DSSP file (Angstrom, degrees, kcal/mol; ACC not computed):
  #  RESIDUE AA STRUCTURE BP1 BP2  ACC     N-H-->O    O-->H-N    N-H-->O    O-->H-N    TCO  KAPPA ALPHA  PHI   PSI    X-CA   Y-CA   Z-CA
    1    1 A M     >        0   0    0      0, 0.0     4,-2.5     0, 0.0     5,-0.2   0.000 360.0 360.0 360.0 -34.4   99.1 -109.3  176.3
    2    2 A L  H  >  +     0   0    0      1,-0.2     4,-2.6     2,-0.2     5,-0.2   0.885 360.0  52.9 -63.1 -37.6  100.7 -111.9  178.6
    3    3 A R  H  > S+     0   0    0      2,-0.2     4,-2.2     1,-0.2    -1,-0.2   0.894 109.0  49.1 -64.7 -38.8  100.5 -109.4  181.5
    4    4 A L  H  > S+     0   0    0      2,-0.2     4,-2.4     1,-0.2    -2,-0.2   0.930 111.7  48.7 -65.1 -44.6   96.8 -108.9  180.8
    5    5 A A  H  X S+     0   0    0     -4,-2.5     4,-2.5     1,-0.2    -2,-0.2   0.909 111.8  49.6 -60.8 -42.5   96.2 -112.7  180.7
    6    6 A N  H  X S+     0   0    0     -4,-2.6     4,-2.0     2,-0.2    -1,-0.2   0.887 109.9  51.1 -63.8 -39.0   98.1 -113.1  183.9
    7    7 A A  H  X S+     0   0    0     -4,-2.2     4,-0.9     2,-0.2    -2,-0.2   0.905 111.3  47.7 -65.2 -40.9   96.1 -110.4  185.6
    8    8 A L  H >X S+     0   0    0     -4,-2.4     4,-1.0     1,-0.2     3,-0.6   0.904 110.8  52.0 -65.6 -40.8   92.9 -112.1  184.5
    9    9 A D  H 3X S+     0   0    0     -4,-2.5     4,-2.4     1,-0.2     3,-0.2   0.877 101.1  62.0 -60.3 -38.0   94.2 -115.5  185.7
   10   10 A S  H 3X S+     0   0    0     -4,-2.0     4,-2.5     1,-0.2    -1,-0.2   0.804  95.5  60.8 -63.6 -28.1   95.0 -113.9  189.1
   11   11 A A  H <X S+     0   0    0     -4,-0.9     4,-2.1    -3,-0.6    -1,-0.2   0.957 111.1  38.3 -61.9 -49.1   91.3 -113.1  189.7
   12   12 A N  H  X S+     0   0    0     -4,-1.0     4,-2.4    -3,-0.2    -2,-0.2   0.839 114.5  54.8 -72.5 -31.8   90.3 -116.8  189.5
   13   13 A K  H  X S+     0   0    0     -4,-2.4     4,-2.1     2,-0.2    -1,-0.2   0.911 109.6  47.8 -65.1 -40.8   93.4 -117.9  191.3
   14   14 A T  H  X S+     0   0    0     -4,-2.5     4,-1.3     2,-0.2    -2,-0.2   0.930 112.6  47.8 -65.3 -45.9   92.6 -115.6  194.2
   15   15 A V  H  X S+     0   0    0     -4,-2.1     4,-3.2     1,-0.2     3,-0.4   0.916 111.7  51.5 -60.5 -42.6   89.0 -116.8  194.3
   16   16 A A  H  X S+     0   0    0     -4,-2.4     4,-2.1     1,-0.2    -1,-0.2   0.872 104.1  56.5 -64.0 -37.5   90.1 -120.4  194.2
   17   17 A M  H  < S+     0   0    0     -4,-2.1    -1,-0.2     1,-0.2     4,-0.2   0.824 116.2  37.5 -64.5 -29.7   92.5 -119.9  197.1
   18   18 A I  H >< S+     0   0    0     -4,-1.3     3,-1.3    -3,-0.4     4,-0.3   0.904 116.0  50.8 -84.0 -47.2   89.6 -118.7  199.2
   19   19 A V  H >< S+     0   0    0     -4,-3.2     3,-2.2     1,-0.3     4,-0.5   0.777  93.6  73.2 -65.9 -28.7   87.0 -121.1  197.9
   20   20 A R  T >X S+     0   0    0     -4,-2.1     3,-1.0     1,-0.3     4,-0.7   0.803  88.8  62.5 -59.0 -26.8   89.1 -124.2  198.5
   21   21 A W  H <> S+     0   0    0     -3,-1.3     4,-2.2     1,-0.2    -1,-0.3   0.672  85.8  74.5 -73.0 -15.1   88.5 -123.8  202.2
   22   22 A L  H <> S+     0   0    0     -3,-2.2     4,-2.9    -4,-0.3    -1,-0.2   0.817  88.6  60.6 -65.2 -28.5   84.8 -124.3  201.7
   23   23 A V  H <> S+     0   0    0     -3,-1.0     4,-2.3    -4,-0.5    -1,-0.2   0.944 107.0  44.2 -61.8 -47.6   85.5 -128.0  201.1
   24   24 A V  H  X S+     0   0    0     -4,-0.7     4,-2.4     1,-0.2    -2,-0.2   0.936 115.5  47.6 -62.9 -46.7   86.9 -128.3  204.6
   25   25 A L  H  X S+     0   0    0     -4,-2.2     4,-2.7     1,-0.2     5,-0.2   0.897 110.6  52.5 -62.0 -40.8   84.1 -126.3  206.1
   26   26 A M  H  X S+     0   0    0     -4,-2.9     4,-2.6     1,-0.2    -1,-0.2   0.906 110.2  47.6 -63.0 -42.2   81.5 -128.4  204.2
   27   27 A V  H  X S+     0   0    0     -4,-2.3     4,-2.6     2,-0.2    -2,-0.2   0.913 112.9  48.8 -65.0 -43.0   83.0 -131.6  205.5
   28   28 A V  H  X S+     0   0    0     -4,-2.4     4,-2.4     2,-0.2    -2,-0.2   0.924 113.6  46.0 -63.7 -44.8   83.0 -130.4  209.0
   29   29 A V  H  X S+     0   0    0     -4,-2.7     4,-2.4     2,-0.2    -2,-0.2   0.929 113.5  48.8 -64.8 -44.3   79.5 -129.1  208.9
   30   30 A Q  H  X S+     0   0    0     -4,-2.6     4,-2.4     2,-0.2    -2,-0.2   0.901 111.2  50.4 -63.0 -39.9   78.2 -132.3  207.2
   31   31 A F  H  X S+     0   0    0     -4,-2.6     4,-2.8     1,-0.2    -1,-0.2   0.915 110.4  50.4 -61.5 -42.7   80.1 -134.3  209.9
   32   32 A G  H  X S+     0   0    0     -4,-2.4     4,-2.9     2,-0.2    -2,-0.2   0.879 109.4  51.0 -62.8 -38.8   78.4 -132.2  212.6
   33   33 A I  H  X S+     0   0    0     -4,-2.4     4,-2.6     2,-0.2    -2,-0.2   0.937 113.2  44.5 -63.8 -47.4   75.0 -132.8  211.0
   34   34 A V  H  X S+     0   0    0     -4,-2.4     4,-2.7     2,-0.2     5,-0.4   0.928 115.3  48.1 -63.6 -45.5   75.5 -136.6  211.0
   35   35 A L  H  X>S+     0   0    0     -4,-2.8     4,-2.3     1,-0.2     5,-1.1   0.937 114.0  47.0 -59.7 -47.8   76.9 -136.6  214.5
   36   36 A G  H  <5S+     0   0    0     -4,-2.9     6,-3.0    -5,-0.2     4,-0.5   0.898 115.6  45.2 -61.8 -41.5   74.0 -134.4  215.7
   37   37 A R  H  <5S+     0   0    0     -4,-2.6     4,-0.4     4,-0.3    -2,-0.2   0.933 124.1  29.1 -70.5 -46.5   71.3 -136.5  214.0
   38   38 A Y  H  <5S+     0   0    0     -4,-2.7    -2,-0.2    -5,-0.2    -3,-0.2   0.728 130.6  32.3 -93.7 -22.2   72.5 -140.0  214.9
   39   39 A I  T  <5S+     0   0    0     -4,-2.3    -3,-0.2    -5,-0.4    -2,-0.1   0.846 135.1  20.7 -98.0 -44.7   74.3 -139.4  218.3
   40   40 A F  S   <S-     0   0    0     -5,-1.1    -3,-0.2    -4,-0.5    -4,-0.1   0.418  93.2-126.5-108.5   0.2   72.3 -136.6  219.8
   41   41 A S        +     0   0    0     -4,-0.4     2,-0.4    -6,-0.3    -4,-0.3   0.873  63.6 138.0  53.3  41.7   69.0 -136.8  217.9
   42   42 A V        -     0   0    0     -6,-3.0     2,-0.4    -9,-0.1    -1,-0.2  -0.949  31.0-174.2-117.3 136.9   69.2 -133.1  216.9
   43   43 A N        -     0   0    0     -2,-0.4     2,-0.4    -3,-0.1   -10,-0.0  -0.981   7.9-170.4-133.0 144.7   68.5 -131.9  213.4
   44   44 A S     >  -     0   0    0     -2,-0.4     4,-2.0     1,-0.1     5,-0.1  -0.963  14.3-164.0-138.1 119.1   68.8 -128.4  211.9
   45   45 A I  H  > S+     0   0    0     -2,-0.4     4,-2.8     1,-0.2    85,-0.2   0.890  96.3  55.4 -65.4 -39.1   67.4 -127.5  208.5
   46   46 A A  H  > S+     0   0    0     82,-0.6     4,-2.0    83,-0.2    -1,-0.2   0.897 107.2  49.6 -61.7 -40.2   69.6 -124.4  208.4
   47   47 A A  H  > S+     0   0    0      2,-0.2     4,-1.2     1,-0.2    -1,-0.2   0.909 111.6  48.9 -64.4 -41.5   72.7 -126.6  209.0
   48   48 A Q  H  X S+     0   0    0     -4,-2.0     4,-1.2     1,-0.2     3,-0.4   0.911 111.7  48.9 -64.9 -41.3   71.6 -128.9  206.1
   49   49 A E  H  X S+     0   0    0     -4,-2.8     4,-2.7     1,-0.2    -1,-0.2   0.829 101.9  63.8 -66.5 -31.0   71.0 -125.9  203.9
   50   50 A S  H  X S+     0   0    0     -4,-2.0     4,-2.7     1,-0.2    -1,-0.2   0.862  99.6  53.2 -62.8 -33.2   74.4 -124.5  204.8
   51   51 A V  H  X S+     0   0    0     -4,-1.2     4,-2.7    -3,-0.4    -1,-0.2   0.912 109.0  49.5 -64.9 -41.6   76.0 -127.6  203.1
   52   52 A L  H  X S+     0   0    0     -4,-1.2     4,-2.8     2,-0.2    -2,-0.2   0.927 112.1  48.0 -60.9 -45.6   74.0 -126.8  200.0
   53   53 A Y  H  X S+     0   0    0     -4,-2.7     4,-2.5     2,-0.2    -2,-0.2   0.919 113.8  46.7 -61.6 -45.2   75.2 -123.2  200.1
   54   54 A L  H  X S+     0   0    0     -4,-2.7     4,-2.6     2,-0.2    -2,-0.2   0.917 113.5  48.7 -64.1 -43.2   78.8 -124.2  200.6
   55   55 A H  H  X S+     0   0    0     -4,-2.7     4,-2.2     2,-0.2     5,-0.2   0.927 113.1  46.8 -62.8 -46.6   78.6 -126.8  197.8
   56   56 A A  H  X S+     0   0    0     -4,-2.8     4,-2.8     1,-0.2     5,-0.3   0.906 113.2  49.5 -62.3 -42.4   77.0 -124.3  195.4
   57   57 A S  H  X S+     0   0    0     -4,-2.5     4,-2.3    -5,-0.2     5,-0.4   0.915 109.3  52.4 -63.3 -43.5   79.6 -121.7  196.3
   58   58 A L  H  X S+     0   0    0     -4,-2.6     4,-1.3    -5,-0.2    -2,-0.2   0.938 117.1  36.6 -58.1 -49.7   82.4 -124.1  195.8
   59   59 A F  H  X S+     0   0    0     -4,-2.2     4,-0.8     2,-0.2    -2,-0.2   0.906 119.7  45.8 -75.0 -41.7   81.3 -125.2  192.3
   60   60 A M  H  < S+     0   0    0     -4,-2.8     4,-0.3    -5,-0.2     3,-0.3   0.906 121.1  37.3 -70.3 -40.7   80.0 -121.9  191.0
   61   61 A L  H  < S+     0   0    0     -4,-2.3     4,-0.4    -5,-0.3     3,-0.2   0.711 117.2  52.2 -84.6 -19.5   83.0 -119.8  192.2
   62   62 A G  H  X S+     0   0    0     -4,-1.3     4,-2.1    -5,-0.4    -1,-0.2   0.526  85.1  86.6 -91.0  -6.1   85.6 -122.5  191.4
   63   63 A A  H  X S+     0   0    0     -4,-0.8     4,-2.0    -3,-0.3    -1,-0.2   0.873  86.1  52.9 -64.6 -37.9   84.5 -123.1  187.8
   64   64 A G  H  > S+     0   0    0     -4,-0.3     4,-2.0    -3,-0.2    -1,-0.2   0.911 110.6  46.9 -63.9 -42.2   86.7 -120.3  186.5
   65   65 A Y  H  > S+     0   0    0     -4,-0.4     4,-2.2     2,-0.2    -1,-0.2   0.884 108.7  55.4 -66.7 -37.6   89.8 -121.8  188.1
   66   66 A T  H  <>S+     0   0    0     -4,-2.1     5,-3.5     1,-0.2     6,-0.5   0.885 107.9  49.4 -62.0 -37.7   88.8 -125.2  186.9
   67   67 A L  H ><5S+     0   0    0     -4,-2.0     3,-1.3     3,-0.2    -1,-0.2   0.899 107.7  55.4 -65.3 -40.4   88.8 -123.7  183.4
   68   68 A L  H 3<5S+     0   0    0     -4,-2.0    -2,-0.2     1,-0.3    -1,-0.2   0.903 112.2  40.9 -58.5 -43.6   92.2 -122.2  184.0
   69   69 A I  T 3<5S-     0   0    0     -4,-2.2    -1,-0.3    -5,-0.1    -2,-0.2   0.291 114.6-115.9 -92.4  11.5   93.8 -125.5  184.9
   70   70 A D  T < 5S+     0   0    0     -3,-1.3    -3,-0.2    -5,-0.1    -2,-0.1   0.892  70.8 138.9  59.4  43.6   91.9 -127.3  182.1
   71   71 A G      < +     0   0    0     -5,-3.5    -4,-0.2    -6,-0.1     2,-0.1   0.471  29.7 107.8 -99.0  -3.0   90.0 -129.4  184.5
   72   72 A H  S    S-     0   0    0     -6,-0.5     2,-0.2     1,-0.1    -9,-0.0  -0.458  77.7-105.3 -75.5 150.0   86.5 -129.3  182.9
   73   73 A V        +     0   0    0     -2,-0.1     2,-0.3     2,-0.0    -1,-0.1  -0.535  47.6 169.9 -73.3 134.8   85.3 -132.5  181.2
   74   74 A R        -     0   0    0     -2,-0.2     2,-1.0    -3,-0.0     3,-0.0  -0.977  45.9 -97.9-142.7 158.6   85.4 -132.3  177.4
   75   75 A V     >  +     0   0    0     -2,-0.3     4,-0.6     1,-0.2     3,-0.2  -0.669  45.0 173.9 -77.5 107.3   85.0 -134.8  174.6
   76   76 A D  H  >  +     0   0    0     -2,-1.0     4,-1.7     1,-0.2     5,-0.2   0.363  49.0  96.8-101.2   3.6   88.6 -135.5  173.9
   77   77 A I  H  4 S+     0   0    0      1,-0.2     4,-0.2     2,-0.2    -1,-0.2   0.924 102.6  20.0 -61.4 -45.7   88.2 -138.3  171.3
   78   78 A I  H >> S+     0   0    0     -3,-0.2     3,-1.3     2,-0.1     4,-0.5   0.885 121.2  59.2 -89.4 -45.4   88.6 -135.9  168.4
   79   79 A Y  H >< S+     0   0    0     -4,-0.6     3,-1.3     1,-0.3    -2,-0.2   0.859 100.5  56.1 -56.2 -41.5   90.4 -133.0  170.1
   80   80 A S  T 3< S+     0   0    0     -4,-1.7    -1,-0.3     1,-0.3    -2,-0.1   0.747 106.5  51.3 -66.0 -22.7   93.4 -135.1  171.3
   81   81 A K  T <4 S+     0   0    0     -3,-1.3    -1,-0.3    -4,-0.2    -2,-0.2   0.522  90.6 102.1 -91.8  -5.9   94.1 -136.2  167.7
   82   82 A L  S << S-     0   0    0     -3,-1.3     2,-0.1    -4,-0.5    -3,-0.0  -0.396  76.6-110.7 -78.2 154.7   94.1 -132.7  166.3
   83   83 A S     >  -     0   0    0      1,-0.1     4,-2.6    -2,-0.1     5,-0.2  -0.325  36.3-102.2 -72.5 166.3   97.3 -130.8  165.4
   84   84 A N  H  > S+     0   0    0      1,-0.2     4,-2.4     2,-0.2     5,-0.2   0.860 122.9  55.1 -59.8 -36.7   98.2 -127.8  167.6
   85   85 A V  H  > S+     0   0    0      1,-0.2     4,-2.0     2,-0.2    -1,-0.2   0.931 111.7  42.8 -62.7 -45.6   96.9 -125.4  164.8
   86   86 A W  H  > S+     0   0    0      2,-0.2     4,-2.6     1,-0.2    -2,-0.2   0.855 111.1  54.9 -71.6 -34.5   93.5 -127.1  164.8
   87   87 A K  H  X S+     0   0    0     -4,-2.6     4,-2.6     2,-0.2    -1,-0.2   0.926 108.7  49.9 -60.8 -42.7   93.4 -127.3  168.6
   88   88 A R  H  X S+     0   0    0     -4,-2.4     4,-2.7     2,-0.2    -2,-0.2   0.920 110.8  49.1 -59.9 -45.0   93.9 -123.6  168.6
   89   89 A R  H  X S+     0   0    0     -4,-2.0     4,-2.6     2,-0.2    -2,-0.2   0.910 111.7  48.3 -62.7 -43.3   91.1 -123.0  166.1
   90   90 A V  H  X S+     0   0    0     -4,-2.6     4,-2.8     2,-0.2    -1,-0.2   0.917 112.6  49.2 -62.9 -43.6   88.7 -125.2  168.1
   91   91 A D  H  X S+     0   0    0     -4,-2.6     4,-2.5     2,-0.2     5,-0.2   0.924 111.8  48.2 -62.5 -45.3   89.6 -123.4  171.3
   92   92 A I  H  X S+     0   0    0     -4,-2.7     4,-2.8     2,-0.2     5,-0.3   0.938 114.0  46.8 -61.4 -47.3   89.1 -120.0  169.7
   93   93 A F  H  X>S+     0   0    0     -4,-2.6     4,-2.9     1,-0.2     5,-0.5   0.931 112.1  51.2 -59.4 -46.2   85.8 -121.1  168.2
   94   94 A G  I  X>S+     0   0    0     -4,-2.8     5,-3.2    -5,-0.2     4,-1.2   0.901 114.8  41.6 -59.4 -44.2   84.7 -122.5  171.6
   95   95 A H  I  <>S+     0   0    0     -4,-2.5     5,-2.1     3,-0.2    -2,-0.2   0.941 121.8  39.3 -69.4 -47.5   85.5 -119.3  173.5
   96   96 A L  I  <5S+     0   0    0     -4,-2.8    -2,-0.2    -5,-0.2    -3,-0.2   0.850 130.1  24.3 -74.7 -35.3   84.1 -116.9  171.0
   97   97 A F  I  <5S+     0   0    0     -4,-2.9    -3,-0.2    -5,-0.3    -1,-0.2   0.552 133.4  21.5-112.5  -9.2   81.0 -118.7  169.9
   98   98 A L  I  X<S+     0   0    0     -4,-1.2     4,-2.1    -5,-0.5    -3,-0.2   0.689 121.4  34.7-120.4 -65.7   80.1 -121.0  172.7
   99   99 A L  I  ><S+     0   0    0     -5,-3.2     4,-2.6     2,-0.2     5,-0.2   0.961 120.2  41.8 -65.7 -55.8   81.5 -120.2  176.2
  100  100 A I  H  ><S+     0   0    0     -5,-2.1     4,-2.5    -6,-0.3     5,-0.2   0.935 118.2  45.9 -62.7 -47.6   81.4 -116.4  176.2
  101  101 A P  H  > S+     0   0    0      0, 0.0     4,-2.5     0, 0.0    -1,-0.2   0.898 113.0  51.3 -61.9 -37.1   78.0 -116.1  174.5
  102  102 A A  H  X S+     0   0    0     -4,-2.1     4,-2.6     2,-0.2    -2,-0.2   0.919 112.1  46.1 -64.4 -42.4   76.5 -118.7  176.8
  103  103 A M  H  X S+     0   0    0     -4,-2.6     4,-2.5     2,-0.2    -1,-0.2   0.890 112.9  49.5 -68.3 -38.8   77.8 -116.9  179.9
  104  104 A I  H  X S+     0   0    0     -4,-2.5     4,-2.6    -5,-0.2    -2,-0.2   0.913 112.7  48.3 -64.5 -42.0   76.6 -113.5  178.6
  105  105 A T  H  X S+     0   0    0     -4,-2.5     4,-2.7    -5,-0.2     5,-0.2   0.930 112.7  47.2 -63.3 -46.6   73.2 -115.1  177.9
  106  106 A L  H  X S+     0   0    0     -4,-2.6     4,-2.0     1,-0.2     5,-0.2   0.909 113.4  49.3 -62.0 -41.9   73.0 -116.7  181.3
  107  107 A L  H  X S+     0   0    0     -4,-2.5     4,-1.5     2,-0.2    -2,-0.2   0.931 112.8  47.5 -61.7 -46.3   74.0 -113.5  183.0
  108  108 A Y  H  < S+     0   0    0     -4,-2.6    -2,-0.2     1,-0.2    -1,-0.2   0.930 117.0  40.7 -61.7 -48.3   71.4 -111.5  181.0
  109  109 A W  H  < S+     0   0    0     -4,-2.7     4,-0.4     1,-0.2    -1,-0.2   0.738 117.6  46.7 -78.9 -22.9   68.5 -113.9  181.7
  110  110 A S  H  X S+     0   0    0     -4,-2.0     4,-2.2    -5,-0.2     3,-0.4   0.715  92.0  81.5 -88.8 -20.8   69.4 -114.6  185.4
  111  111 A W  H  X S+     0   0    0     -4,-1.5     4,-3.2     1,-0.2     5,-0.3   0.885  87.4  53.0 -56.5 -45.4   70.0 -110.9  186.3
  112  112 A P  H  > S+     0   0    0      0, 0.0     4,-2.7     0, 0.0    -1,-0.2   0.903 110.9  48.3 -58.5 -38.7   66.3 -110.0  186.8
  113  113 A S  H  > S+     0   0    0     -3,-0.4     4,-2.2    -4,-0.4    -2,-0.2   0.908 114.1  45.7 -66.0 -41.5   65.8 -113.0  189.2
  114  114 A V  H  X S+     0   0    0     -4,-2.2     4,-2.2     2,-0.2     5,-0.2   0.927 113.8  49.1 -67.0 -44.8   69.0 -112.0  191.2
  115  115 A R  H  X S+     0   0    0     -4,-3.2     4,-2.3    -5,-0.2    -2,-0.2   0.925 113.3  46.6 -60.6 -45.9   67.9 -108.4  191.3
  116  116 A N  H  X S+     0   0    0     -4,-2.7     4,-1.5    -5,-0.3    -1,-0.2   0.888 109.8  54.2 -64.2 -38.8   64.4 -109.2  192.5
  117  117 A S  H  <>S+     0   0    0     -4,-2.2     5,-2.5     1,-0.2     4,-0.5   0.907 111.5  44.8 -61.5 -42.3   65.8 -111.6  195.0
  118  118 A W  H ><5S+     0   0    0     -4,-2.2     3,-0.6     3,-0.2    -1,-0.2   0.870 106.9  59.7 -69.0 -36.9   68.0 -108.9  196.5
  119  119 A S  H 3<5S+     0   0    0     -4,-2.3    -1,-0.2     1,-0.3    -2,-0.2   0.830 119.1  28.5 -64.6 -30.1   65.2 -106.3  196.4
  120  120 A I  T 3<5S-     0   0    0     -4,-1.5    -1,-0.3    -3,-0.1    -2,-0.2   0.373 105.1-124.3-107.0   3.8   63.1 -108.4  198.7
  121  121 A L  T < 5 -     0   0    0     -3,-0.6    -3,-0.2    -4,-0.5    12,-0.1   0.970  37.9-128.3  46.3  61.7   66.0 -110.1  200.5
  122  122 A E      < -     0   0    0     -5,-2.5    11,-1.2    10,-0.1    12,-1.0  -0.023  25.1-135.2 -48.0 134.5   64.5 -113.4  199.5
  123  123 A G        -     0   0    0      9,-0.2    10,-0.6     1,-0.2     9,-0.2   0.240  38.2 -39.2 -82.5-159.6   64.2 -115.8  202.5
  124  124 A P        -     0   0    0      0, 0.0    -1,-0.2     0, 0.0     7,-0.1  -0.151  36.8-133.5 -70.2 157.6   64.9 -119.4  203.1
  125  125 A I  S    S+     0   0    0      5,-0.3     2,-0.3     1,-0.1     6,-0.1   0.896  95.6  22.9 -70.8 -43.0   64.4 -122.4  200.7
  126  126 A S  S >  S-     0   0    0      4,-0.1     3,-2.3   -81,-0.0     2,-0.2  -0.853 102.3 -84.8-122.4 157.3   62.7 -124.4  203.5
  127  127 A V  T 3  S+     0   0    0     -2,-0.3   -82,-0.1     1,-0.3     3,-0.1  -0.443 120.6  19.2 -60.7 127.7   61.0 -123.3  206.7
  128  128 A G  T 3  S+     0   0    0      1,-0.2   -82,-0.6    -2,-0.2    -1,-0.3   0.504 103.7 123.5  87.8   4.7   63.7 -122.9  209.3
  129  129 A G  S <  S-     0   0    0     -3,-2.3     2,-0.3     1,-0.2   -83,-0.2  -0.104  73.4 -58.7 -88.3-171.2   66.4 -122.6  206.7
  130  130 A I        -     0   0    0    -85,-0.2     2,-1.5   -84,-0.2    -5,-0.3  -0.520  42.5-138.5 -72.5 131.4   69.0 -119.9  205.9
  131  131 A K  S    S+     0   0    0     -2,-0.3    -1,-0.1     1,-0.2    -8,-0.1  -0.358  81.2  84.4 -88.8  56.3   67.3 -116.5  205.2
  132  132 A A    >>  +     0   0    0     -2,-1.5     4,-1.4    -9,-0.2     3,-1.0  -0.104  30.2 138.3-153.1  45.6   69.7 -115.7  202.4
  133  133 A V  H 3> S+     0   0    0    -11,-1.2     4,-2.8   -10,-0.6     5,-0.2   0.822  75.1  67.9 -61.7 -28.5   68.5 -117.2  199.1
  134  134 A F  H 3> S+     0   0    0    -12,-1.0     4,-1.1   -17,-0.2    -1,-0.3   0.851  99.5  48.9 -59.8 -34.0   69.5 -113.8  197.5
  135  135 A L  H <4 S+     0   0    0     -3,-1.0     4,-0.5   -13,-0.2    -1,-0.2   0.891 109.7  51.5 -70.7 -39.5   73.1 -114.7  198.3
  136  136 A L  H >< S+     0   0    0     -4,-1.4     3,-1.2     1,-0.2     4,-0.3   0.914 109.9  48.9 -62.6 -43.5   72.7 -118.1  196.7
  137  137 A K  H >< S+     0   0    0     -4,-2.8     3,-1.5     1,-0.3    -1,-0.2   0.782  99.2  68.2 -67.9 -26.2   71.3 -116.6  193.6
  138  138 A S  T 3X S+     0   0    0     -4,-1.1     4,-1.6     1,-0.3    -1,-0.3   0.686  83.8  73.6 -66.6 -16.9   74.1 -114.1  193.4
  139  139 A L  H <> S+     0   0    0     -3,-1.2     4,-2.7    -4,-0.5    -1,-0.3   0.787  85.8  65.9 -65.9 -26.1   76.4 -117.0  192.7
  140  140 A I  H <> S+     0   0    0     -3,-1.5     4,-2.3    -4,-0.3    -1,-0.2   0.969 105.9  37.5 -64.8 -54.6   75.0 -117.2  189.1
  141  141 A P  H  > S+     0   0    0      0, 0.0     4,-2.7     0, 0.0     5,-0.2   0.878 116.2  54.5 -65.8 -33.2   76.3 -113.8  187.9
  142  142 A A  H  X S+     0   0    0     -4,-1.6     4,-2.6     2,-0.2     5,-0.2   0.932 108.9  49.0 -61.9 -44.0   79.5 -114.4  189.9
  143  143 A F  H  X S+     0   0    0     -4,-2.7     4,-2.4     2,-0.2     5,-0.2   0.936 112.2  48.4 -57.4 -49.3   79.9 -117.7  188.0
  144  144 A C  H  X S+     0   0    0     -4,-2.3     4,-2.5     1,-0.2    -2,-0.2   0.920 112.7  47.2 -60.3 -45.6   79.3 -116.0  184.7
  145  145 A I  H  X S+     0   0    0     -4,-2.7     4,-2.7     1,-0.2    -1,-0.2   0.922 112.5  48.5 -65.3 -44.5   81.7 -113.2  185.3
  146  146 A L  H  X S+     0   0    0     -4,-2.6     4,-2.1    -5,-0.2    -1,-0.2   0.880 113.1  48.6 -64.1 -37.3   84.5 -115.5  186.5
  147  147 A M  H  X S+     0   0    0     -4,-2.4     4,-2.5    -5,-0.2    -2,-0.2   0.901 111.7  48.9 -68.7 -40.6   84.0 -117.8  183.5
  148  148 A I  H  X S+     0   0    0     -4,-2.5     4,-2.6     2,-0.2     5,-0.2   0.925 110.8  51.1 -64.2 -44.2   84.1 -114.8  181.1
  149  149 A I  H  X S+     0   0    0     -4,-2.7     4,-2.0     1,-0.2    -2,-0.2   0.938 113.9  43.8 -56.7 -48.2   87.2 -113.5  182.7
  150  150 A Q  H  X S+     0   0    0     -4,-2.1     4,-2.6     1,-0.2    -1,-0.2   0.873 111.0  54.3 -68.7 -35.7   89.0 -116.8  182.4
  151  151 A S  H  X S+     0   0    0     -4,-2.5     4,-2.5     2,-0.2    -1,-0.2   0.918 108.3  49.4 -63.4 -42.9   87.7 -117.3  178.9
  152  152 A F  H  X S+     0   0    0     -4,-2.6     4,-2.7     2,-0.2    -2,-0.2   0.912 110.5  51.3 -61.6 -41.7   89.2 -114.0  177.8
  153  153 A S  H  X S+     0   0    0     -4,-2.0     4,-2.4     2,-0.2    -2,-0.2   0.940 112.6  44.5 -60.4 -47.8   92.5 -115.0  179.5
  154  154 A L  H  X S+     0   0    0     -4,-2.6     4,-2.4     1,-0.2    -1,-0.2   0.864 112.4  52.9 -66.6 -35.0   92.6 -118.3  177.6
  155  155 A L  H  X S+     0   0    0     -4,-2.5     4,-2.8    -5,-0.2     5,-0.3   0.915 108.5  50.1 -65.0 -43.3   91.6 -116.6  174.4
  156  156 A I  H  X>S+     0   0    0     -4,-2.7     4,-3.0     1,-0.2     5,-1.0   0.936 112.5  47.3 -59.6 -46.9   94.4 -114.0  174.8
  157  157 A R  I  <>S+     0   0    0     -4,-2.4     5,-3.1     1,-0.2     6,-0.3   0.904 114.0  47.4 -62.7 -40.8   96.9 -116.8  175.4
  158  158 A T  I  <5S+     0   0    0     -4,-2.4    -2,-0.2     3,-0.2    -1,-0.2   0.909 119.7  38.0 -67.4 -41.9   95.6 -118.8  172.4
  159  159 A L  I  <5S+     0   0    0     -4,-2.8    -2,-0.2    -5,-0.2    -3,-0.2   0.883 134.8  11.1 -78.6 -39.3   95.6 -115.8  170.0
  160  160 A F  I  <5S+     0   0    0     -4,-3.0     4,-0.4    -5,-0.3    -3,-0.2   0.833 125.3  41.6-112.7 -41.9   98.8 -114.0  171.1
  161  161 A V  I > <S+     0   0    0     -5,-1.0     3,-1.2     1,-0.2     4,-0.3   0.948 113.1  46.8 -80.8 -49.2  101.0 -115.9  173.4
  162  162 A E  G > <S+     0   0    0     -5,-3.1     3,-1.2     1,-0.3    -1,-0.2   0.663  95.3  77.2 -72.0 -14.8  101.0 -119.5  172.0
  163  163 A K  G 3  S+     0   0    0     -6,-0.3    -1,-0.3     1,-0.3    -2,-0.2   0.859  92.4  53.6 -58.8 -34.6  101.6 -118.2  168.5
  164  164 A N  G <         0   0    0     -3,-1.2    -1,-0.3    -4,-0.4    -2,-0.2   0.613 360.0 360.0 -78.9 -11.3  105.2 -117.7  169.3
  165  165 A D    <         0   0    0     -3,-1.2    -1,-0.2    -4,-0.3    -2,-0.1   0.500 360.0 360.0 -74.8 360.0  105.7 -121.3  170.6
């Protein structure tokens, strides 16, 4: 079971190793936009939208890795005071009855919009923007799948691996 959990973890680790470079690219593009606007009086809607695309990609594709490293915000007032047995129970409940069902629901309800967007190759958000809203919408199912993968990994570790500790 540990090998399966590690294999699931590697999916989000691989995505994170790639996505982390979007931060650098986003800063460079934003710097270029500011430089262009205030120094050269040049503006580009597509460049501005590219920052939005990079930002959305960073957060949507990095969410699974953030779950892996326990970086998501949670209400820790009660959880931190629980025993390990109760923490395990809360984690199992959270994965089985909250996170996984929420991601499946989001995947189910967003899929028609993503499919339709791809079928017409949906254009820019703004006039002069990036002609790839269909790619932006594709981040929703990617987010759901990466979160489900990571949730299964953490569930496996909680149910099988940590029992032996």
